[in-house]
KEVEX-577020 format. One record per residue (C-alpha): residue number from 1; residue in three letters; chain; z, x, y. Coordinates in steps of 0.1 Angstrom, whole numbers. Each point is the difference from the previous one (the first is absolute). Layout:
PT  resi  resn  chain      z      x      y
PT   NUM   ALA      A      Z      X      Y
...
This chain:
PT  resi  resn  chain      z      x      y
PT     1   MET      A    -81     55   -154
PT     2   ARG      A      5     -8     37
PT     3   HIS      A     21     24     21
PT     4   LEU      A     35    -12      7
PT     5   ALA      A     -7     -2     38
PT     6   ASP      A    -30    -22     -7
PT     7   MET      A     24    -27    -11
PT     8   GLU      A     23      3     32
PT     9   ILE      A     29      8    -22
PT    10   TRP      A     23      3     30
PT    11   ARG      A      0    -38      3
PT    12   ASP      A     16     -3    -35
PT    13   TRP      A     37      7      7
PT    14   GLN      A     11      2    -36
PT    15   ILE      A    -27     25    -11
PT    16   CYS      A      7     22     30
PT    17   ASP      A     38     -1     -5
PT    18   ALA      A     -4      9    -36
PT    19   ALA      A    -24     29      9
PT    20   ARG      A     23     15     26
PT    21   LEU      A     31     -3    -22
PT    22   ARG      A    -18     21    -27
PT    23   ARG      A    -16     23     26
PT    24   ASP      A    -35     -8    -14
PT    25   ALA      A    -25     26     15
PT    26   ALA      A    -29    -24     -8
PT    27   TYR      A     11    -20     30
PT    28   ASP      A      4     28     24
PT    29   GLY      A    -21     -9     31
PT    30   VAL      A     -6    -35    -12
PT    31   PHE      A     31    -14     17
PT    32   PHE      A     30     11     20
PT    33   THR      A     36    -11     -4
PT    34   CYS      A     19    -12     31
PT    35   VAL      A     38      1     -2
PT    36   LYS      A     15    -26     23
PT    37   THR      A     35     15      2
PT    38   THR      A    -12     35     11
PT    39   LYS      A    -32     -9     17
PT    40   ILE      A    -18     28    -20
PT    41   TYR      A    -32     -3    -20
PT    42   CYS      A     -7     20    -31
PT    43   ARG      A    -27      8    -26
PT    44   PRO      A      6    -16    -34
PT    45   VAL      A      7     35    -14
PT    46   CYS      A     28      7     24
PT    47   PRO      A     27     22    -16
PT    48   VAL      A     29    -16     19
PT    49   ALA      A     22    -25    -19
PT    50   PRO      A    -19    -33      3
PT    51   ALA      A     13    -27     23
PT    52   HIS      A     12    -33    -14
PT    53   SER      A    -30    -23     -7
PT    54   CYS      A     14    -26     23
PT    55   ASN      A     -4     24     29
PT    56   VAL      A    -37      9     -4
PT    57   PHE      A    -34    -13      6
PT    58   PHE      A    -35     15     -2
PT    59   LEU      A    -29      7     23
PT    60   PRO      A    -35     14     -5
PT    61   SER      A      1     29     24
PT    62   ALA      A     22     24     19
PT    63   ALA      A    -14    -14     33
PT    64   ALA      A     11    -35    -10
PT    65   ALA      A     36     12     -6
PT    66   GLU      A      1     19     33
PT    67   ARG      A    -13    -31     18
PT    68   LEU      A     31    -18    -11
PT    69   GLY      A     24     27     11
PT    70   PHE      A      5     20    -32
PT    71   ARG      A      0     37      0
PT    72   PRO      A    -13     24    -27
PT    73   CYS      A     23     13    -27
PT    74   LEU      A      7     37      4
PT    75   ARG      A      3      6    -37
PT    76   CYS      A    -31    -16    -15
PT    77   ARG      A    -22      8     31
PT    78   PRO      A    -23    -31      3
PT    79   GLU      A    -25     22     19
PT    80   SER      A     -6     18    -34
PT    81   ALA      A     -8    -32    -19
PT    82   PRO      A    -36     -3    -12
PT    83   GLY      A    -21    -15     27
PT    84   SER      A    -30    -15    -16
PT    85   PRO      A     15    -23    -27
PT    86   ALA      A     12    -25     26
PT    87   TRP      A    -35     -2     15
PT    88   ARG      A    -16    -12    -32
PT    89   GLY      A     -5    -37     -4
PT    90   THR      A      2     -7     37
PT    91   ALA      A    -29    -16     18
PT    92   THR      A    -30     24      3
PT    93   SER      A      2      2     38
PT    94   VAL      A     37      7     -1
PT    95   GLU      A     -5     28    -25
PT    96   ARG      A    -27     15     22
PT    97   GLY      A     23     -4     30
PT    98   LEU      A     29     17    -17
PT    99   ARG      A    -22     30    -10
PT   100   MET      A    -12      3     36
PT   101   ILE      A     35     -1     13
PT   102   GLU      A     11     26    -26
PT   103   ALA      A    -28     22     13
PT   104   GLY      A     14     -3     36
PT   105   TYR      A    -24    -26     14
PT   106   LEU      A     27    -17     22
PT   107   ASP      A     12     33     14
PT   108   GLY      A    -29     -1     24
PT   109   ASN      A    -12    -36     -2
PT   110   ASN      A     14    -35      5
PT   111   VAL      A      3    -29    -25
PT   112   GLU      A    -30    -17     16
PT   113   SER      A    -22     30     -7
PT   114   LEU      A     13      1    -36
PT   115   ALA      A     -7    -37     -5
PT   116   ALA      A    -35      4     14
PT   117   ALA      A     -7     28    -24
PT   118   LEU      A     11    -23    -28
PT   119   GLY      A    -22    -29     13
PT   120   MET      A     27    -24     12
PT   121   GLY      A     22     -9     29
PT   122   ALA      A     34     18      6
PT   123   ARG      A     20    -32     -4
PT   124   HIS      A    -16     -7    -34
PT   125   LEU      A      6     36    -11
PT   126   SER      A     36     -2     10
PT   127   ARG      A      4    -32    -21
PT   128   LEU      A    -15     17    -30
PT   129   PHE      A     23     30      4
PT   130   MET      A     31    -22      2
PT   131   ARG      A    -11    -19    -31
PT   132   HIS      A     -8     30    -22
PT   133   VAL      A     21     29     15
PT   134   GLY      A     29    -18     17
PT   135   ALA      A     -6     18     33
PT   136   SER      A    -26      2     28
PT   137   PRO      A    -26     28      2
PT   138   LEU      A     20     16     28
PT   139   GLN      A     32     -1    -20
PT   140   VAL      A    -18     16    -30
PT   141   ALA      A    -13     27     23
PT   142   ALA      A     34      7     15
PT   143   THR      A     16      3    -35
PT   144   ARG      A    -28     23    -11
PT   145   ARG      A      6     23     29
PT   146   VAL      A     37      4     -6
PT   147   GLN      A     -5      4    -38
PT   148   LYS      A    -26     26      4
PT   149   ALA      A     22     19     26
PT   150   LYS      A     30     -2    -23
PT   151   VAL      A    -19     15    -29
PT   152   LEU      A    -13     28     23
PT   153   ILE      A     34      7     13
PT   154   SER      A     17      0    -34
PT   155   ASP      A    -27     18    -20
PT   156   THR      A    -16     25     24
PT   157   THR      A     10     26     26
PT   158   MET      A    -24    -15     26
PT   159   PRO      A     16      0     35
PT   160   ILE      A     16    -33      8
PT   161   SER      A    -22     -4     31
PT   162   ALA      A    -31      6    -21
PT   163   VAL      A     12    -26    -26
PT   164   ALA      A      1    -26     28
PT   165   PHE      A    -36      3      9
PT   166   ALA      A    -12      6    -36
PT   167   SER      A     16    -33     -9
PT   168   GLY      A    -18    -20     26
PT   169   PHE      A     26     -2     27
PT   170   SER      A    -13      1     36
PT   171   SER      A     30     18     14
PT   172   ILE      A     32     18    -10
PT   173   ARG      A     20    -28     17
PT   174   ARG      A    -15    -27    -22
PT   175   PHE      A      5     22    -30
PT   176   ASN      A     37      5      7
PT   177   ASP      A      5    -37      9
PT   178   ALA      A    -16    -12    -33
PT   179   PHE      A     24     21    -20
PT   180   LEU      A     31     -9     20
PT   181   ARG      A     -9    -37     -3
PT   182   LEU      A     -6      1    -37
PT   183   TYR      A     25     26    -12
PT   184   GLY      A     24      4     29
PT   185   ARG      A     -7     37     -2
PT   186   ALA      A    -23     26     16
PT   187   PRO      A    -31     11    -20
PT   188   SER      A     13     36     -3
PT   189   SER      A     30    -12    -20
PT   190   PHE      A    -23     -6    -30
PT   191   ARG      A    -11     36     -2
PT   192   ARG      A     10     15    -34
PT   193   GLY      A     35     15      2
PT   194   LYS      A     12    -25     26
PT   195   PRO      A     27    -25    -10
PT   196   ARG      A    -13    -35    -10
PT   197   THR      A     30    -22      7
PT   198   ASP      A     -9    -36      1
PT   199   PRO      A      7    -14     35
PT   200   GLY      A     13    -34    -12
PT   201   PRO      A    -14    -35      2
PT   202   ALA      A    -29     -7     23
PT   203   PRO      A      0    -30     24
PT   204   GLN      A     -1    -34    -16
PT   205   ALA      A    -34    -17     -2
PT   206   SER      A    -12    -33    -15
PT   207   ILE      A     -9      2    -36
PT   208   THR      A     -8    -36     -7
PT   209   ALA      A    -38      5      2
PT   210   PHE      A     -3     17    -34
PT   211   HIS      A     33     -7    -17
PT   212   SER      A     -9    -14    -35
PT   213   GLY      A     31      4    -20
């Protein structure tokens, strides 16, 4: 039997909506739910009362959701979703590229270098990423850095400054800016024991590119 992600389930609005309404763990990491009224994106297993079906659509990756201006849910923690399922079924070069990005390749190299390592031009690689992942290689790398940092902040006692560099950020300023832009909060506010009040809707962004229901 083919893996769910091999069939690009995220493109089938009805299947995804039914899966997120029943909180089906089999779809965790396969798609993310974007809620138009709150500008938040969630895993299909999110424990929060589900949004009305008329207010949601689905994307294949966290990076795709953030590209459209959605911010991660603080309850279901998209950064904790399984990473590899959404990579399966993509073009071989995209899968290799995703694994290289996950390993930190773009923390010290540019997209042109990544594309060359994969045997293609940067423009073609970007087109493949948009088709299969819904975001550019740089956007995927940016999401990966923040996700890794948030896990380290929430689940370890590593000093905040050390988290920044361990996550691939080149400076503390860029680290702080990334969290303020995505969450509207400083990174240190996610340390266990700190309050986790949701800051409210993020700035509006166009969602027509992937809206399918």
